[in-house]
N, C-alpha and C positions, 0 to 999 in steps of 0.2 A: 649531477647525475643523467644518469642519461636513459633515451627514450626507452628504452627494453623496462628501466627500471619502474621509473614514474607510470606503465603503464598495469607494471605485475603491481604496482601500491592501487592504483584504481579498482585493478579487479581486488585482493583482497578486501580492501576496503566496499566495495558495493557487496560480495560475498557475504562481508560480516555482519552490513545493512541488512543484508534477505534476512541471515538468522538472524539478528535481533526481532526485524519481525513477525515472522515467524511464531516469536518467542510469548509476543503481544495477546491480550485478547482483540476483538473484531472492536468491541469500543472503544481501544486504549487506545487503538489505531484510526480510527474515525475523529477522534477529536485531537491525538497529536495533526490531522493529514485537516482540520478544518483550521488549527492554528495559526495552519500556517501558510496557508489561505487567506487568508483575516492579513496577516503578516506582508504576504506578496501585494496584495490587491492594494494595502497601505502605499503603497510604490516608495518605500524609506531605505529600502536593501542595496548595500552596494551590491556592483553585477558577480563578484564571485558568490557572494552571500545567496542573490536570488539566484544561482546556478542550482549550488548545493539544495538547496530549498524546493525546487522545484523537482533535482531528480527524487529528494528522501518521497517527495507531494507521490512523483509517479509510483515508485516502489508501493509507499503504506495504499496507495489506491488500488495495486492490483494486488497486493493481500489483500485488502476490502471486499475486491472483486471476489479471491477466489473460496474467501469465506462466502461469501453471499453462496456463490456459487456448488457449494459442500456440501450448507443449507439443504439448500434445491432440492440436491438429488437424496438427501437423505430421505425430503419427505416428501419425494414422485413413490421411493420405496415402499415411503409409510401407507401409501394412500392408493396406492398399486399399476406406479408409473402412471399415474394420472393424477397434476396437479386442478384439484376444482379451487372453484372460488371462494371469495371471501364470504360467508353468511349459510353457503351450498352444506345442503344434509345428507 
C-alpha cells in the first residue's frame, strides 16, 4: 500500500467518524466518551487500540463541545443575548 493510499484511507475513515459523531445524540456521545476514558485509564489496551481510542475520544469531545456551544448560543438568543445565572429571575 502506498503512502498516499494510506493517507486517503485515514482521511476517509476520519470523515466517516465525524459523520457518525454528528448523527448521534449528545448523551450517547458523552456516554461513549466516558467508556473510552475508563478503558484507556485501565491501561490494558495495546498501543494501536489506545491511539485509535484517543482519536475517537478527541472526536467525541469536539462533538460534545460544539453541541454545548450551540445550545449556549440558543439560550443567549432566548435570554436576549445575556446569559443569566441559575436562580435569577
